[in-house]
C-alpha positions in Angstrom: 2.6 -28.5 -12.5 2.3 -25.3 -10.3 5.4 -23.7 -11.8 4.6 -21.6 -14.8 5.7 -18.7 -16.9 3.8 -15.4 -16.4 4.3 -12.8 -19.1 3.3 -9.2 -18.2 3.2 -7.1 -21.4 2.6 -3.3 -20.9 2.9 -0.2 -23.0 3.8 1.7 -19.7 5.8 0.7 -16.6 3.9 -2.5 -15.9 3.1 -1.5 -12.3 -0.6 -2.1 -12.9 0.0 -5.6 -14.2 2.4 -6.4 -11.3 -0.3 -5.4 -8.8 -3.0 -7.3 -10.5 -0.9 -10.5 -10.8 0.1 -10.2 -7.1 -3.5 -9.8 -6.0 -4.6 -12.8 -8.0 -1.7 -15.2 -7.3 -2.0 -14.8 -3.5 -5.2 -16.8 -3.9 -3.2 -19.8 -5.2 -0.9 -20.9 -2.5 0.9 -23.5 -4.6 1.4 -21.3 -7.6 5.1 -20.7 -8.6 5.2 -18.1 -11.4 8.3 -17.3 -13.2 7.5 -13.7 -14.0 8.7 -11.9 -17.2 8.0 -8.2 -17.4 7.9 -6.6 -20.9 7.4 -2.9 -20.3 7.2 0.2 -22.5 6.0 -1.9 -25.5 5.0 0.9 -27.9 6.1 -0.4 -31.3 6.0 -3.7 -33.2 9.8 -4.2 -32.9 9.8 -4.3 -29.1 6.5 -6.3 -29.1 8.1 -9.0 -31.4 11.0 -9.4 -29.0 8.5 -10.1 -26.2 6.5 -12.5 -28.4 9.6 -14.5 -29.3 10.2 -15.0 -25.5 6.6 -15.9 -24.9 6.8 -18.6 -27.6 10.0 -20.0 -26.0 8.4 -20.0 -22.6 4.8 -21.0 -22.8 2.6 -19.8 -20.0 0.0 -17.0 -19.5 0.1 -13.5 -20.9 -1.5 -10.6 -19.1 -1.3 -7.3 -20.9 -2.2 -3.6 -20.9 -1.7 -2.3 -24.4 -4.0 0.4 -25.8 -2.7 0.6 -29.4 -5.2 -1.6 -31.3 -2.7 -2.7 -33.9 -0.2 -3.9 -31.3 -3.0 -5.6 -29.4 -4.1 -7.4 -32.6 -0.5 -8.6 -33.2 -0.1 -9.9 -29.6 -3.5 -11.6 -29.5 -3.0 -13.2 -32.9 0.4 -14.6 -32.1 -0.7 -15.9 -28.7 -3.7 -17.7 -30.3 -1.3 -19.3 -32.8 1.0 -20.4 -30.1 -1.9 -21.6 -27.9 -0.9 -19.2 -25.1 -3.7 -17.7 -22.9 -3.7 -13.9 -23.4 -5.8 -11.6 -21.1 -6.3 -7.9 -21.4 -6.7 -7.2 -17.7 -8.2 -3.6 -17.9 -10.7 -4.2 -20.7 -13.8 -5.2 -18.6 -13.3 -2.3 -16.2 -12.7 0.2 -19.1 -15.8 -1.1 -21.0 -18.0 -0.8 -17.9 -16.9 2.8 -17.1 -17.1 3.8 -20.8 -20.7 2.4 -21.0 -21.6 4.1 -17.8 -20.2 7.5 -18.8 -21.2 7.2 -22.4 -17.8 8.3 -23.5 -14.6 6.8 -24.9 -11.3 6.3 -23.1 -8.4 8.6 -24.1 -6.2 5.7 -25.2 -2.9 7.3 -24.0 -0.4 4.8 -22.6 1.1 5.6 -19.2 -1.2 8.5 -18.6 -1.5 7.6 -14.9 2.2 8.5 -14.5 2.0 12.1 -15.8 3.3 14.7 -13.4 -0.1 16.2 -12.5 -1.3 17.9 -9.3 -2.0 14.5 -7.7 1.5 13.4 -8.3 2.9 16.5 -6.6 0.4 16.1 -3.7 1.8 12.6 -3.1 5.4 13.9 -3.1 4.4 16.7 -0.7 2.6 14.2 1.6 5.6 11.9 1.6 8.0 14.8 2.5 5.7 15.9 5.4 5.3 12.3 6.6 9.0 11.6 6.7 9.7 14.8 8.6 7.0 13.9 11.2 8.0 10.3 11.8 8.3 9.0 15.4 7.3 12.2 17.1 9.5 14.6 15.0 8.2 18.0 13.9 5.5 18.1 16.5 5.4 21.9 16.4 3.3 21.9 13.3 1.0 18.9 13.9 -2.0 21.1 12.9 -0.8 20.8 9.3 -1.2 17.0 9.3 -4.3 15.3 7.9 -3.9 12.2 10.0 -2.0 11.7 13.3 -1.2 8.1 14.3 -0.6 7.3 18.0 0.6 4.0 19.2 2.8 2.1 21.6 6.1 0.7 20.3 5.9 -1.8 17.4 2.4 -1.2 16.2 3.6 -0.4 12.7 3.1 3.4 12.9 5.9 4.2 10.5 5.1 1.8 7.6 1.4 2.6 7.9 2.3 6.3 7.7 4.4 5.8 4.6 1.6 3.8 2.9 -0.9 6.6 3.6 1.5 9.2 2.4 1.8 7.3 -0.9 -2.0 7.7 -1.1 -1.6 11.5 -0.7 -2.2 12.0 3.0 0.0 14.1 5.2 0.7 11.9 8.3 2.4 12.4 11.6 3.0 9.5 13.9 3.7 9.8 17.6 4.9 7.0 19.9 3.2 6.4 23.2 6.0 5.9 25.7 5.4 5.4 29.4 6.5 8.4 31.3 7.1 10.6 28.2 4.6 13.4 27.8 2.8 13.9 24.5 3.1 17.2 22.7 0.8 19.8 24.1 -0.5 20.9 20.7 -1.8 17.4 20.0 -4.7 18.1 22.3 -5.5 21.4 20.5 -5.5 20.3 16.8 -8.8 20.6 14.9 -8.0 19.6 11.3 -6.1 16.3 11.7 -7.9 13.0 12.4 -6.1 11.3 15.4 -6.1 7.5 15.3 -4.8 5.1 18.0 -3.0 1.9 17.0 -2.9 -1.0 19.4 -2.2 -4.7 19.2 -2.5 -7.7 21.5 0.0 -7.8 24.4 1.1 -11.2 23.4 1.8 -10.2 19.8 3.6 -7.0 20.9 5.8 -9.0 23.4 6.8 -11.4 20.6 7.7 -8.6 18.2 9.6 -6.6 20.8 11.6 -9.7 21.9 12.5 -10.4 18.3 13.5 -6.8 17.9 15.7 -6.8 21.0 17.4 -10.1 20.0 18.2 -8.7 16.5 19.8 -5.7 18.3 21.7 -8.2 20.6 20.1 -6.4 23.6 18.9 -8.0 26.8 15.4 -9.2 27.4 15.0 -7.6 30.8 12.8 -4.6 31.6 9.3 -3.4 31.1 9.7 -3.1 27.3 9.3 -6.9 26.9 7.4 -7.6 30.0 3.9 -8.9 29.3 2.2 -7.2 32.3 3.9 -3.9 31.5 2.8 -4.1 27.9 -0.7 -4.8 28.9 -0.6 -1.6 31.0 0.7 0.3 28.0 -2.2 -0.9 25.9 -4.8 -0.1 28.6 -3.4 3.5 28.9 -3.4 3.9 25.1 -7.0 2.9 24.9 -8.0 5.1 27.8 -6.2 8.1 26.3 -8.1 7.6 23.0 -11.4 7.1 24.7 -11.0 10.3 26.7 -10.5 12.3 23.5 -12.9 10.3 21.3 -10.2 9.1 19.0 -10.8 5.9 17.1 -8.6 2.9 17.9 -7.5 0.2 15.4 -6.2 -3.2 16.6 -3.4 -4.1 14.2 -2.8 -7.6 15.6 -4.1 -9.5 12.6 -4.0 -6.7 10.0 -1.5 -6.1 7.3 -0.2 -2.6 6.7 -2.5 -2.3 3.7 -5.6 -3.3 5.7 -4.8 -0.9 8.5 -4.3 1.9 6.0 -7.5 1.1 4.3 -9.4 1.3 7.5 -7.8 4.7 8.3 -8.7 6.0 4.8 -12.3 4.9 5.4 -12.4 6.7 8.7 -10.9 9.8 7.2 -13.3 9.9 4.3 -16.3 9.4 6.6 -15.0 12.2 8.8 -14.7 14.5 5.8 -18.2 13.7 4.8 -19.7 14.7 8.2 
């Protein structure tokens, strides 16, 4: 009974629907959706093809279609077939339209236009990739966020996620015995954030990493006491320079990035 067909019908790429569906379905641990994506639905011919498949595979329809005529066709056909049909953006659009006292543009796919925000994200991604794992340290002052962390604290994936949100990020590993770039301690513009995790968690991740590389499990890299020393030193470094520290032990990449964005926005508002 927990396996069902989920139809996502969009007049654009469908990314919004995919994100909404993912966010909702994670709350239902036994749900087993068979997902069907019908994207770029902008005429009745393509909509009819989607409707035919919806009728063959009853389930739930989530849609983002702005064209009123196409919406009416989809809703009418779903009612006739007794298939639940939900316009996922309507409540939010109505609330914002009422608040602003204006009407939405009604242009499908407008969020994907090549505007200044799009090019900012591309620029941020290029910068972040060029400043991964200590690279490009000579121009750290151009970063907006600098992440510091001992090995396996998810510096790179967190940096990529933040870059996708338009932030220029550099990440620098904290390696025992390896000096940090001198200009790190002189930067004014970037917000520096330390990433740490529990020693036990790091030891587990590092051991798995070494096993995947078919490497030995000897040495300080996977030694619990040595890892604890690394974490203590990382915390002391951040405390000396008044840099915020985030413990990523029980956080997803998205949660860590959200906390960093909150810190960044508060800092900009100071």
